[in-house]
N, CA and C of each residue as an Amber inpcrd file, in Angstrom:
protein
   357
 -29.3630000  99.1960000 151.5900000 -28.3300000 100.2130000 151.5030000
 -27.5940000 100.2910000 152.8440000 -26.3040000 100.5120000 152.7270000
 -25.4580000 100.6220000 153.9140000 -24.7060000 101.9410000 153.8220000
 -24.5540000 102.6110000 154.9630000 -23.7940000 103.8580000 154.9610000
 -22.3190000 103.5440000 155.1990000 -21.4780000 104.2800000 154.4620000
 -20.0320000 104.1250000 154.5460000 -19.4020000 105.4830000 154.8150000
 -18.4310000 105.5000000 155.7070000 -17.7030000 106.7350000 155.9740000
 -17.0020000 107.1840000 154.6910000 -17.1170000 108.4780000 154.3830000
 -16.4730000 109.0130000 153.1860000 -15.4160000 110.0620000 153.5190000
 -15.7270000 110.9750000 154.4400000 -14.7980000 112.0710000 154.7290000
 -15.2310000 112.7780000 156.0050000 -14.3350000 113.5930000 156.5100000
 -14.6850000 114.4840000 157.6110000 -15.3190000 115.7360000 157.0160000
 -16.3640000 116.1780000 157.6690000 -17.0900000 117.3560000 157.2000000
 -16.1680000 118.5640000 157.0500000 -15.2790000 118.7860000 158.0030000
 -14.3630000 119.9290000 157.9580000 -13.4240000 119.8610000 156.7610000
 -13.0000000 118.6550000 156.3840000 -12.1050000 118.5070000 155.2310000
 -12.8110000 118.8670000 153.9320000 -14.0740000 118.4840000 153.8070000
 -14.8400000 118.8050000 152.6000000 -15.1050000 120.3080000 152.5480000
 -15.4690000 120.8770000 153.6710000 -15.7760000 122.3110000 153.7040000
 -14.5520000 123.1650000 153.4170000 -13.3750000 122.6970000 153.7830000
 -12.1470000 123.4820000 153.6050000 -11.8910000 123.8220000 152.1450000
 -12.1820000 122.8930000 151.2430000 -11.9170000 123.1260000 149.8200000
 -13.1700000 123.0380000 148.9550000 -14.2950000 122.6530000 149.5560000
 -15.5350000 122.5050000 148.8000000 -15.7200000 121.1180000 148.2220000
 -14.6790000 120.2750000 148.3400000 -14.7830000 118.9160000 147.8020000
 -13.7310000 118.0120000 148.4420000 -13.9940000 116.7260000 148.3290000
 -13.0070000 115.7050000 148.6770000 -13.2050000 114.5650000 147.6950000
 -12.1170000 114.0650000 147.1490000 -12.1810000 112.8920000 146.2880000
 -11.7050000 111.7190000 147.1320000 -12.5940000 110.7410000 147.2930000
 -12.3540000 109.6350000 148.2180000 -12.6120000 108.3110000 147.5100000
 -12.1550000 107.2410000 148.1340000 -12.4520000 105.9000000 147.6420000
 -13.2940000 105.1910000 148.6950000 -14.4520000 104.7180000 148.2790000
 -15.3640000 103.9840000 149.1620000 -15.7270000 102.6830000 148.4660000
 -15.4850000 101.5710000 149.1390000 -15.7450000 100.2470000 148.5610000
 -15.0830000 100.0900000 147.1870000 -13.8710000 100.6170000 147.0330000
 -13.1330000 100.4970000 145.7900000 -13.5890000 101.4230000 144.6780000
 -14.5060000 102.3400000 144.9740000 -15.0540000 103.2520000 143.9660000
 -14.6310000 104.6840000 144.2990000 -14.1270000 105.4040000 143.3000000
 -13.7440000 106.7990000 143.4810000 -14.9970000 107.6790000 143.4270000
 -15.1520000 108.5140000 144.4550000 -16.3010000 109.4180000 144.5670000
 -15.8140000 110.8350000 144.8310000 -16.5660000 111.7900000 144.3650000
 -16.3490000 113.1800000 144.7280000 -17.4410000 113.5970000 145.6930000
 -17.0350000 114.1040000 146.8430000 -17.9790000 114.6340000 147.8290000
 -17.8820000 116.1540000 147.7350000 -18.9960000 116.8210000 147.4660000
 -19.0050000 118.2670000 147.2610000 -19.8940000 118.9550000 148.2960000
 -19.4490000 120.1170000 148.7530000 -20.2180000 120.9580000 149.6700000
 -20.6780000 122.1750000 148.8840000 -21.9820000 122.2380000 148.6170000
 -22.5580000 123.2980000 147.7920000 -23.7840000 123.8550000 148.5020000
 -23.7780000 125.1590000 148.7350000 -24.9320000 125.8200000 149.3640000
 -25.3770000 125.1020000 150.6340000 -24.4240000 124.7790000 151.4990000
 -24.6780000 124.1520000 152.8070000 -25.1990000 122.7190000 152.7340000
 -25.1030000 122.0900000 151.5710000 -25.5120000 120.6900000 151.4260000
 -24.3490000 119.8880000 150.8650000 -24.4320000 118.5750000 151.0390000
 -23.3980000 117.6740000 150.5390000 -23.9560000 116.8050000 149.4230000
 -23.1140000 116.5720000 148.4230000 -23.4900000 115.7520000 147.2800000
 -22.3450000 114.7850000 147.0010000 -22.6840000 113.5560000 146.6150000
 -21.6770000 112.5550000 146.2680000 -21.9160000 112.0930000 144.8410000
 -20.8610000 112.1650000 144.0260000 -20.9350000 111.7710000 142.6170000
 -19.8150000 110.7990000 142.3130000 -20.1240000 109.8000000 141.5020000
 -19.0860000 108.8750000 141.0590000 -18.0930000 109.6520000 140.2050000
 -16.8200000 109.3990000 140.4210000 -15.7590000 110.1630000 139.7760000
 -15.4710000 109.6310000 138.3660000 -16.5210000 109.5290000 137.5590000
 -16.4000000 109.0570000 136.1850000 -17.3300000 109.9010000 135.3140000
 -16.7620000 110.5700000 134.3290000 -17.5850000 111.3480000 133.4100000
 -18.3270000 110.3950000 132.4750000 -19.6340000 110.5820000 132.2840000
 -20.3890000 109.6950000 131.3950000 -20.0010000 109.8370000 129.9190000
 -19.2560000 110.8640000 129.5840000 -18.8520000 111.0720000 128.1900000
 -17.7020000 110.1560000 127.7890000 -16.5870000 110.2120000 128.5410000
 -15.4070000 109.4480000 128.1250000 -14.6430000 108.8360000 129.2950000
 -15.2740000 108.7740000 130.4710000 -14.6550000 108.1050000 131.6130000
 -13.6200000 108.9140000 132.3620000 -13.5430000 110.2060000 132.1310000
 -12.5660000 111.0600000 132.8150000 -12.8600000 111.1280000 134.3140000
 -11.8390000 111.4600000 135.1110000 -12.0610000 111.6910000 136.5470000
 -12.7410000 113.0480000 136.7400000 -14.0220000 113.0860000 136.4920000
 -14.7930000 114.3240000 136.4140000 -14.7230000 115.1470000 137.7010000
 -14.6600000 114.5030000 138.8520000 -14.6890000 115.2230000 140.1270000
 -13.4210000 116.0210000 140.3870000 -12.3810000 115.7960000 139.5850000
 -11.1480000 116.5660000 139.6940000 -11.2250000 117.8580000 138.8790000
 -12.3170000 118.0600000 138.1630000 -12.4570000 119.2410000 137.3180000
 -12.6840000 120.5120000 138.1120000 -12.6430000 121.6250000 137.4110000
 -12.8710000 122.9260000 138.0320000 -14.3340000 123.1010000 138.4080000
 -14.5780000 123.8040000 139.4920000 -15.9380000 124.1900000 139.8530000
 -16.0410000 125.7030000 139.7250000 -17.2160000 126.1480000 139.3530000
 -17.4410000 127.5790000 139.1930000 -18.8700000 127.8260000 138.8040000
 -19.0750000 128.7850000 137.9220000 -20.4090000 129.1130000 137.4390000
 -20.4640000 128.9680000 135.9320000 -21.5190000 129.5090000 135.3490000
 -21.6890000 129.4180000 133.9030000 -22.5970000 130.5370000 133.4380000
 -22.6850000 130.7050000 132.1310000 -23.6260000 131.6870000 131.6050000
 -25.0250000 131.0850000 131.6450000 -25.9880000 131.9100000 131.9860000
 -27.3750000 131.4840000 132.1080000 -28.1350000 131.7980000 130.8290000
 -29.2390000 131.1140000 130.5980000 -30.0710000 131.4710000 129.4390000
 -30.4720000 132.9460000 129.5270000 -30.3010000 133.6660000 128.4470000
 -30.6010000 135.0970000 128.4610000 -30.9460000 135.5620000 127.0520000
 -31.2550000 136.8170000 126.9280000 -31.5900000 137.3970000 125.6300000
 -30.3590000 137.4630000 124.7300000 -30.5910000 137.6480000 123.4560000
 -29.5020000 137.7820000 122.4820000 -28.5920000 138.9420000 122.8960000
 -27.2800000 138.7150000 122.8260000 -26.2440000 139.6940000 123.1690000
 -26.2100000 140.0590000 124.6480000 -26.9170000 139.3210000 125.4740000
 -26.8330000 139.5050000 126.9220000 -26.2050000 138.2510000 127.5030000
 -25.2540000 138.4400000 128.3800000 -24.5500000 137.3110000 128.9850000
 -24.6280000 137.4490000 130.4970000 -25.4860000 136.6340000 131.0790000
 -25.6850000 136.6770000 132.5230000 -24.9740000 135.4850000 133.1450000
 -24.1120000 135.7600000 134.1110000 -23.3480000 134.7160000 134.7900000
 -24.0830000 134.3070000 136.0570000 -24.0920000 133.0130000 136.3610000
 -24.7560000 132.5540000 137.5710000 -24.3090000 131.1600000 137.9690000
 -24.9860000 130.6140000 138.9500000 -24.7190000 129.2660000 139.4760000
 -23.3050000 129.1230000 140.0180000 -22.7240000 130.1950000 140.5320000
 -21.3590000 130.1620000 141.0460000 -21.2010000 129.0570000 142.1020000
 -20.1740000 128.2440000 141.9220000 -19.8840000 127.1580000 142.8550000
 -20.7210000 125.9130000 142.6520000 -21.6400000 125.9440000 141.6950000
 -22.5370000 124.7980000 141.4590000 -22.2010000 124.0010000 140.2150000
 -21.2980000 124.4910000 139.3940000 -21.0250000 123.8380000 138.1150000
 -19.6620000 123.1450000 138.1580000 -19.6570000 121.8760000 137.7840000
 -18.4320000 121.0850000 137.6980000 -18.1010000 120.8920000 136.2270000
 -16.8650000 121.2400000 135.8420000 -16.4320000 121.1260000 134.4530000
 -15.4460000 119.9720000 134.3300000 -15.7660000 119.0120000 133.4800000
 -14.9110000 117.8500000 133.2810000 -13.5230000 118.2930000 132.7990000
 -12.4510000 117.7520000 133.3920000 -11.1100000 118.1930000 133.0190000
 -10.6630000 117.7470000 131.6230000 -11.3030000 116.7700000 131.0230000
 -10.8700000 116.3050000 129.7030000 -11.5030000 117.0720000 128.5570000
 -12.8210000 117.2170000 128.5480000 -13.4970000 117.8030000 127.3960000
 -14.4170000 118.9720000 127.7450000 -14.4170000 119.3820000 128.9960000
 -15.1660000 120.5660000 129.3860000 -16.6570000 120.3910000 129.5660000
 -17.1450000 119.1490000 129.5700000 -18.5800000 118.9640000 129.8020000
 -18.9200000 119.5300000 131.1750000 -20.0490000 120.2290000 131.2740000
 -20.4360000 120.8820000 132.5170000 -21.6480000 120.2000000 133.1430000
 -21.5670000 120.0160000 134.4670000 -22.6190000 119.3510000 135.2250000
 -23.0120000 120.2160000 136.4150000 -24.3040000 120.2220000 136.7310000
 -24.8150000 120.9090000 137.9070000 -24.5850000 120.0000000 139.1110000
 -23.8250000 120.4720000 140.0770000 -23.4950000 119.6500000 141.2390000
 -24.6930000 119.3610000 142.1440000 -25.7720000 120.1190000 142.0110000
 -26.9270000 119.8830000 142.8820000 -27.8600000 118.7990000 142.3640000
 -27.7130000 118.4440000 141.0740000 -28.5790000 117.3770000 140.5460000
 -27.8350000 116.4180000 139.6040000 -26.5800000 116.7180000 139.3020000
 -25.7620000 115.8460000 138.4600000 -26.0240000 115.9490000 136.9710000
 -26.9420000 116.7780000 136.5640000 -27.3210000 116.8430000 135.1490000
 -26.3380000 117.6720000 134.3210000 -26.1030000 117.1800000 133.0930000
 -25.2970000 117.9040000 132.1110000 -26.0710000 119.1550000 131.7220000
 -25.3800000 120.2780000 131.5670000 -26.0760000 121.5370000 131.3010000
 -26.7100000 121.6030000 129.9170000 -26.1220000 120.9500000 128.9280000
 -26.6550000 121.0380000 127.5650000 -27.6130000 119.9080000 127.2260000
 -27.4900000 118.7790000 127.8860000 -28.3350000 117.6170000 127.5970000
 -28.7410000 116.9730000 128.9190000 -29.9230000 117.3110000 129.4040000
 -30.3510000 116.8580000 130.7310000 -30.5700000 115.3480000 130.8250000
 -30.5110000 114.6400000 129.6920000 -30.6220000 113.1800000 129.7650000
 -29.2990000 112.5410000 130.1910000 -28.2070000 113.3110000 130.1490000
 -26.8940000 112.8450000 130.5980000 -26.7080000 113.3030000 132.0330000
 -26.3140000 112.3710000 132.8950000 -26.2480000 112.6850000 134.3180000
 -25.1110000 111.9270000 134.9790000 -24.5020000 112.5640000 135.9830000
 -23.5260000 111.8770000 136.8170000 -24.2500000 110.8790000 137.7100000
 -23.5720000 109.8150000 138.0920000 -24.1650000 108.8420000 139.0100000
 -23.9750000 109.3430000 140.4370000 -25.0750000 109.5320000 141.1310000
 -25.0340000 110.0990000 142.4720000 -25.4250000 109.1240000 143.5600000
 -25.0770000 109.4990000 144.7860000 -25.3560000 108.6800000 145.9590000
 -25.8780000 109.5670000 147.0810000 -26.7610000 109.0060000 147.8990000
 -27.2800000 109.7480000 149.0470000 -26.1600000 109.9880000 150.0480000
 -26.2480000 111.1370000 150.7240000 -25.2360000 111.5490000 151.6910000
 -25.9190000 111.9270000 152.9940000 -25.3110000 111.5400000 154.1090000
 -25.7460000 112.0150000 155.4190000 -24.5200000 112.4810000 156.1880000
 -24.7600000 113.3600000 157.1480000 -23.6860000 113.8640000 158.0060000
 -24.0670000 113.5740000 159.4470000 -23.1400000 112.9640000 160.1680000
 -23.3640000 112.6450000 161.5840000 -22.1050000 112.9620000 162.3670000
 -22.2510000 113.7900000 163.3790000 -21.1430000 114.1180000 164.2780000
 -19.8810000 114.5350000 163.5320000 -20.0350000 115.3300000 162.4870000
 -18.8990000 115.8510000 161.7500000 -18.3200000 114.9170000 160.7040000
 -18.9410000 113.7650000 160.5010000 -18.4880000 112.8250000 159.4870000
 -19.5010000 112.7440000 158.3540000 -18.9970000 112.6380000 157.1320000
 -19.8420000 112.5300000 155.9420000 -19.8880000 111.0640000 155.5270000
 -21.1040000 110.5600000 155.3440000 -21.3150000 109.1660000 154.9450000
 -22.0480000 109.1290000 153.5970000 -21.7340000 108.1160000 152.7950000
 -22.4680000 107.8580000 151.5730000 -23.1810000 106.5290000 151.7200000
 -24.3120000 106.4140000 151.0530000 -25.1180000 105.2100000 151.1110000
 -24.9360000 104.4230000 149.8070000 -24.4730000 103.1700000 149.9430000
 -24.2090000 102.3270000 148.7910000 -24.8970000 100.9900000 148.9690000
 -25.0970000 100.2870000 147.8620000 -25.6940000  98.9530000 147.9230000
 -24.8250000  98.0290000 148.7660000 -25.4490000  97.0920000 149.4080000
 -24.7540000  96.1980000 150.3430000 -23.8680000  95.1670000 149.6730000
 -23.9910000  94.9240000 148.3840000 -23.2330000  93.8660000 147.6890000
 -21.8410000  93.7520000 148.1520000
């Protein structure tokens, strides 16, 4: 694995995300709860640019007729069909077997790097 520069930390923090191209691949870099996450910008459902979707929260499992909102800032909603993914683990909220493709991230001296195969 080789680390590749993806973005400046300040740029990601300013909006909570940066959509970048690394080694010809579009990635979304997200800043969530003081951590960074990198996801391939392709929805596993229909190939949409998922990282361009809205981020927010969602309703949590609760009792009948109770609607509890949570996970604010952790949920990414695909712009094409509304599929929702948890930005901290990439998993689809309704079917945990569906997942975004993720990459390890490190931060050094204010720069965000992603780790990709050397090919």
